[in-house]
C-alpha positions in Angstrom: 1.9 -1.0 14.3 1.3 1.1 11.2 4.3 3.9 10.9 3.7 6.5 7.9 6.3 8.8 7.0 5.5 11.5 4.1 9.0 12.2 2.6 10.1 16.4 2.7 9.0 18.9 0.1 5.1 16.7 -0.5 1.9 18.2 1.3 -0.7 15.7 2.2 -3.9 17.3 2.3 -5.7 15.3 3.8 -5.6 13.2 7.7 -3.6 10.7 7.8 -5.2 8.7 10.3 -7.2 7.2 6.9 -4.0 6.1 5.7 -3.0 4.3 8.5 -6.7 2.8 9.0 -7.0 1.2 5.9 -3.7 -0.7 6.1 -4.6 -1.4 9.2 -8.0 -2.9 8.5 -6.1 -4.9 5.7 -4.2 -6.4 8.2 -7.6 -7.4 10.8 -9.0 -8.3 7.9 -6.3 -11.3 6.6 -6.0 -12.1 10.6 -2.7 -10.7 10.6 -1.4 -10.7 14.5 -1.8 -7.6 16.4 1.9 -7.3 17.2 2.8 -6.7 13.3 4.5 -3.5 12.6 5.1 -2.0 8.5 5.9 0.8 7.2 4.3 3.1 4.5 5.8 6.1 3.4 4.0 8.7 1.0 7.3 10.2 -1.5 7.6 11.6 -4.9 8.3 10.6 -8.4 11.7 9.8 -8.4 11.9 7.8 -5.2 9.8 5.2 -6.8 11.4 5.3 -9.8 14.7 4.9 -7.7 13.8 2.1 -6.0 12.2 0.6 -8.9 14.8 1.0 -10.2 17.8 -0.8 -7.8 15.0 -3.6 -6.5 13.4 -4.8 -9.4 15.6 -3.4 -12.6 12.9 -1.5 -13.9 13.6 2.4 -15.2 10.5 4.0 -14.4 7.8 4.9 -11.4 4.9 3.3 -10.7 2.5 4.0 -8.0 3.0 1.2 -5.6 5.9 -0.6 -4.6 6.4 -3.6 -1.7 9.0 -4.6 0.1 8.7 -7.7 2.0 10.4 -7.9 5.0 8.9 -11.1 8.2 11.6 -9.8 9.9 10.7 -11.6 13.8 12.7 -9.1 16.9 13.2 -12.2 19.3 13.5 -9.5 22.5 9.5 -7.7 21.5 8.1 -10.7 19.5 6.9 -7.7 16.8 7.2 -9.5 13.2 8.1 -6.3 10.8 5.7 -6.9 7.5 7.9 -4.8 5.6 7.4 -1.2 3.6 5.3 0.3 0.9 5.9 3.0 -0.9 3.5 5.1 -2.8 4.1 7.5 -5.4 1.6 10.9 -3.8 2.5 12.5 -8.3 1.1 8.9 -9.0 -2.1 9.0 -7.1 -3.2 12.6 -8.0 -2.9 11.3 -11.1 -4.6 8.1 -11.5 -7.4 9.7 -9.1 -7.9 12.7 -11.1 -8.0 10.0 -14.5 -10.6 7.7 -13.0 -12.7 10.9 -11.8 -12.4 9.6 -8.0 -10.3 11.2 -5.0 -7.6 10.9 -4.2 -8.3 10.0 -0.5 -9.8 7.4 -2.1 -6.8 6.8 -4.3 -4.7 6.3 -1.2 -6.9 3.9 0.6 -6.3 1.7 -2.6 -2.8 1.8 -2.9 -2.0 0.9 0.5 -4.3 -1.6 0.8 -2.9 -2.8 -3.0 0.6 -2.6 -1.4 0.0 -4.5 2.1 -1.4 -7.2 0.4 1.5 -7.6 -1.8 3.6 -7.5 1.9 1.2 -10.4 2.4 2.5 -12.6 -0.2 -0.4 -11.5 -2.3 0.3 -11.1 -6.1 -1.9 -10.5 -9.4 1.2 -12.4 -12.2 -1.4 -15.7 -12.1 -5.0 -16.0 -13.5 -5.8 -17.2 -9.7 -3.6 -15.7 -7.7 -5.4 -12.5 -9.8 -8.7 -13.3 -8.8 -8.1 -14.1 -5.4 -6.3 -10.9 -4.5 -8.8 -8.4 -6.8 -11.3 -9.8 -3.8 -9.4 -9.6 -0.6 -8.8 -5.8 -2.0 -12.4 -5.5 -2.9 -13.6 -6.9 0.4 -11.3 -4.1 2.4 -12.5 -1.2 -0.1 -16.1 -2.0 0.5 -15.3 -2.4 4.5 -13.9 1.2 4.9 -17.1 2.6 2.0 -14.5 3.5 -0.4 -17.2 2.4 -4.0 -13.5 2.2 -5.9 -12.6 -1.0 -8.7 -9.8 -0.7 -10.4 -8.7 -4.6 -12.2 -5.9 -5.6 -11.8 
């Protein structure tokens, strides 16, 4: 199950199911058990900057942050994969600067963040190539013609 929260004072002018679907498709294509859950939070720059500083020691905003958990609930047998935080203002800016829709940008960011929850990274060349391929494959499945190099 994907839990989606839009922080107070933010308006998301799109169907939230699109974001949930992108996260779920990522889990499905990566063969993650159906009983897994994660949370997606759409927030403002200040929220992401605060979390970036607190957990990564970086005093700057960013477009997406992922916090893997992989906690297992012995009662429900559900694995909580973690949290994906997305900055709506950064997504809006990046969509405008890239000449594509906000819907496409948010799908890209939720896929990217979810892949990080699943252990993907883009620090090394081989890891970057692997994550890029997974991200592009999921975007293609969604019919999103957007390729952003990692």
